[in-house]
C-alpha positions as CSV (number, residue, x, y, z in Angstrom):
1,X,-167.7,173.2,-14.1
2,X,-167.1,176.9,-14.4
3,X,-164.0,178.0,-16.4
4,X,-162.4,181.4,-16.8
5,X,-161.9,182.3,-20.5
6,X,-158.1,182.0,-20.2
7,X,-158.6,178.4,-19.0
8,X,-160.2,177.4,-22.3
9,X,-158.4,176.0,-25.3
10,X,-160.3,178.1,-27.8
11,X,-159.6,181.4,-25.9
12,X,-155.9,180.7,-25.9
13,X,-155.7,179.7,-29.6
14,X,-157.8,182.7,-30.6
15,X,-155.9,185.2,-28.4
16,X,-152.5,183.9,-29.8
17,X,-153.8,184.0,-33.4
18,X,-155.0,187.6,-33.0
19,X,-151.5,188.6,-31.7
20,X,-149.9,186.8,-34.7
21,X,-152.3,188.4,-37.1
22,X,-151.7,191.9,-35.7
23,X,-147.9,191.3,-35.9
24,X,-148.1,190.2,-39.5
25,X,-150.5,193.0,-40.4
26,X,-148.1,195.6,-39.0
27,X,-145.2,194.2,-41.0
28,X,-147.3,193.7,-44.2
29,X,-148.6,197.3,-44.1
30,X,-145.0,198.5,-44.5
31,X,-145.1,196.8,-47.9
32,X,-148.6,197.9,-48.9
33,X,-150.3,194.5,-48.2
34,X,-152.2,192.7,-45.4
35,X,-151.7,189.4,-43.7
36,X,-154.6,188.0,-45.7
37,X,-152.9,189.1,-48.9
38,X,-149.6,187.6,-47.9
39,X,-151.4,184.3,-47.1
40,X,-152.9,184.2,-50.5
41,X,-149.6,185.0,-52.2
42,X,-147.9,182.2,-50.3
43,X,-150.5,179.7,-51.4
44,X,-150.3,180.4,-55.1
45,X,-148.1,177.9,-57.0
46,X,-145.3,179.9,-58.7
47,X,-145.1,177.7,-61.8
48,X,-148.6,176.3,-62.5
49,X,-150.7,178.9,-60.7
50,X,-153.5,177.7,-58.4
51,X,-157.2,177.0,-59.0
52,X,-159.2,179.8,-57.4
53,X,-161.5,177.2,-55.9
54,X,-158.7,175.5,-53.9
55,X,-157.3,178.7,-52.3
56,X,-160.1,179.2,-49.8
57,X,-160.0,175.7,-48.3
58,X,-156.1,175.8,-48.2
59,X,-156.2,179.0,-46.1
60,X,-159.5,178.5,-44.1
61,X,-161.0,181.6,-45.7
62,X,-164.6,182.1,-46.6
63,X,-165.2,182.4,-50.3
64,X,-166.7,185.9,-50.0
65,X,-163.6,187.2,-48.2
66,X,-161.3,185.5,-50.6
67,X,-163.2,186.8,-53.7
68,X,-162.8,190.4,-52.3
69,X,-159.1,189.8,-51.6
70,X,-158.5,188.3,-55.1
71,X,-160.4,191.2,-56.7
72,X,-158.2,193.8,-54.9
73,X,-155.0,191.9,-55.7
74,X,-156.0,191.8,-59.4
75,X,-156.7,195.6,-59.4
76,X,-153.3,196.2,-57.8
77,X,-151.7,194.1,-60.5
78,X,-150.4,191.5,-58.0
79,X,-152.2,188.5,-59.6
80,X,-153.9,187.7,-62.8
81,X,-156.5,185.1,-63.7
82,X,-156.3,182.6,-66.6
83,X,-158.5,179.8,-67.8
84,X,-157.1,176.4,-67.0
85,X,-155.4,174.8,-70.0
86,X,-157.0,171.4,-69.4
87,X,-160.5,172.5,-68.1
88,X,-161.7,175.8,-69.5
89,X,-164.4,175.9,-66.7
90,X,-161.7,176.4,-64.1
91,X,-159.8,179.6,-63.4
92,X,-156.2,179.6,-62.2
93,X,-154.6,182.4,-60.3
94,X,-151.0,183.4,-61.2
95,X,-148.6,185.9,-59.7
96,X,-147.4,188.9,-61.6
97,X,-143.8,190.1,-61.1
98,X,-145.0,192.5,-58.5
99,X,-146.9,189.5,-56.9
100,X,-143.7,187.5,-56.8
101,X,-141.9,190.3,-55.1
102,X,-144.6,190.7,-52.4
103,X,-144.7,186.9,-52.0
104,X,-141.0,186.8,-51.3
105,X,-141.4,189.5,-48.6
106,X,-144.3,187.6,-47.1
107,X,-142.3,184.4,-47.1
108,X,-139.3,186.0,-45.5
109,X,-141.5,187.4,-42.7
110,X,-143.0,184.0,-42.0
111,X,-139.6,182.4,-42.0
112,X,-138.2,185.1,-39.6
113,X,-141.1,184.6,-37.1
114,X,-140.8,180.8,-37.2
115,X,-137.0,180.9,-36.8
116,X,-137.5,183.3,-33.8
117,X,-139.9,180.7,-32.2
118,X,-137.6,177.8,-33.0
119,X,-134.7,179.7,-31.4
120,X,-136.6,180.5,-28.3
121,X,-138.7,177.4,-27.6
122,X,-137.5,173.9,-26.9
123,X,-137.8,171.6,-29.9
124,X,-139.6,169.0,-27.7
125,X,-142.2,171.7,-26.7
126,X,-142.8,172.5,-30.4
127,X,-143.2,168.9,-31.3
128,X,-145.7,168.5,-28.5
129,X,-147.5,171.7,-29.7
130,X,-147.8,170.3,-33.2
131,X,-149.0,167.0,-32.0
132,X,-151.6,168.5,-29.7
133,X,-152.9,170.8,-32.5
134,X,-153.2,167.8,-34.8
135,X,-155.2,165.9,-32.2
136,X,-157.4,168.9,-31.6
137,X,-158.1,169.1,-35.4
138,X,-158.9,165.4,-35.5
139,X,-161.3,165.7,-32.5
140,X,-163.0,168.7,-34.2
141,X,-163.4,166.6,-37.4
142,X,-164.7,163.7,-35.5
143,X,-167.2,165.9,-33.7
144,X,-168.3,167.5,-37.0
145,X,-168.9,164.0,-38.5
146,X,-170.9,163.1,-35.4
147,X,-173.0,166.2,-35.7
148,X,-173.6,165.7,-39.4
149,X,-174.7,162.0,-38.8
150,X,-177.1,163.2,-36.1
151,X,-178.6,165.9,-38.2
152,X,-177.2,168.8,-36.3
């Protein structure tokens, strides 16, 4: 069966994600950050900080990209690193005051975009979208397990 790219699920997800990323990057640039930076800031616990090793998996970022982003954020005085109080082998990431300000801006932009979608899409359609995305993720996980079991 021959499909046009626009008839495939992955093309549509990727295309939409690129448009979202472009939109967020334009907005973030006005505040001297990027979408990736905003994502990192939104995933850092305000009170307890976040272990650096858990940030990548939470955001779906490769460790190399995340390391570079964290290094830049530290140089810009947006975050700081501190040894974990309970396990000195671990490092936790905390936000500086500047980081908290930029996090609030990022949070507001995400809320605005999601409110815009919720105001312009039927709630039933959004529920279906979330259910379908969850099912796609489950199928991908099942496929990855299958591939791993068969040595691929």
